[in-house]
C-alpha positions in Angstrom: 27.9 12.6 29.0 29.7 11.6 26.2 27.4 10.0 23.9 25.4 13.4 24.8 28.8 15.3 23.4 29.5 13.3 20.8 25.8 13.5 19.3 26.5 18.0 19.3 29.5 17.6 17.9 27.8 15.2 14.9 24.6 17.7 14.4 26.9 20.9 14.4 29.0 19.4 11.4 25.8 18.1 9.6 24.5 21.6 9.8 28.0 23.1 9.0 28.5 20.8 6.4 25.2 21.9 4.7 26.2 25.1 5.1 29.3 25.2 3.6 28.6 22.7 1.0 27.3 25.3 -1.5 30.4 27.6 -1.3 33.0 28.5 -3.3 36.0 26.7 -3.3 38.0 27.8 -0.8 34.8 27.3 2.1 34.2 23.7 -0.1 35.0 21.2 2.9 31.4 21.6 3.7 31.2 17.8 2.0 33.7 16.2 4.5 32.0 18.1 6.9 28.9 16.4 6.5 30.0 12.9 6.2 32.0 13.3 9.4 29.0 14.3 10.8 26.9 12.1 9.8 29.3 9.2 10.3 29.3 10.5 14.5 25.6 10.5 14.0 25.0 7.1 13.3 27.5 5.4 15.6 25.7 7.2 18.6 21.8 8.2 17.5 19.3 5.3 16.8 16.9 8.2 15.2 19.8 9.1 12.4 20.5 5.8 11.9 16.8 4.6 11.3 16.6 8.3 9.2 19.4 7.3 6.8 18.6 3.6 6.4 14.9 4.6 5.3 16.6 7.1 3.2 18.7 4.3 1.8 15.7 2.2 1.3 13.8 4.9 -0.8 16.6 7.0 -2.6 18.6 3.8 -4.5 21.1 7.0 -5.7 21.7 7.8 -2.1 22.6 4.6 -1.2 25.0 4.1 -3.9 26.8 7.2 -2.8 27.1 6.0 0.8 28.3 2.4 -0.2 31.0 5.1 -2.4 32.3 7.5 0.2 32.3 4.4 2.8 35.3 2.9 0.8 37.0 6.0 0.4 37.3 6.9 4.7 39.6 5.7 6.8 38.6 2.9 9.2 38.4 5.3 12.1 35.4 6.9 10.2 34.2 4.0 7.9 31.3 1.5 8.9 28.5 4.0 8.2 27.7 2.0 5.3 26.9 -1.6 7.3 25.0 0.3 10.2 22.8 2.4 7.6 22.4 -1.2 5.6 19.4 -0.7 4.0 18.0 -4.6 4.3 16.5 -3.7 7.8 13.7 -1.4 6.7 12.7 -3.5 3.2 12.2 -6.5 6.0 10.8 -4.5 8.3 8.0 -3.3 5.9 7.7 -7.1 3.7 7.0 -8.0 7.4 4.5 -5.8 7.8 2.7 -6.3 4.8 2.1 -10.0 5.6 0.6 -9.1 8.6 -2.1 -7.2 6.6 -2.3 -10.2 3.9 -2.5 -12.5 6.5 -1.5 -16.6 5.8 
């Protein structure tokens, strides 16, 4: 029950953050909502965690941005960078490629 509630709150924050991000300065707190929502979702949803890992693997600038944001966040919200490190994706793809080519 608690996990479902947290995932719902996380998605609500991500959607509202995506809506509020391009608005003018009085409403420009969308980025904060977006980061908070992603942090909640990566802690409670395997699908979102893998999606962020794959995105960090494909887009290096996104990975750098996540690392910078992770250093600035308080410890309560921090950890999104560690949970979504792109290394497992690269390791999986390397192993998959080795299986295709064979020994």
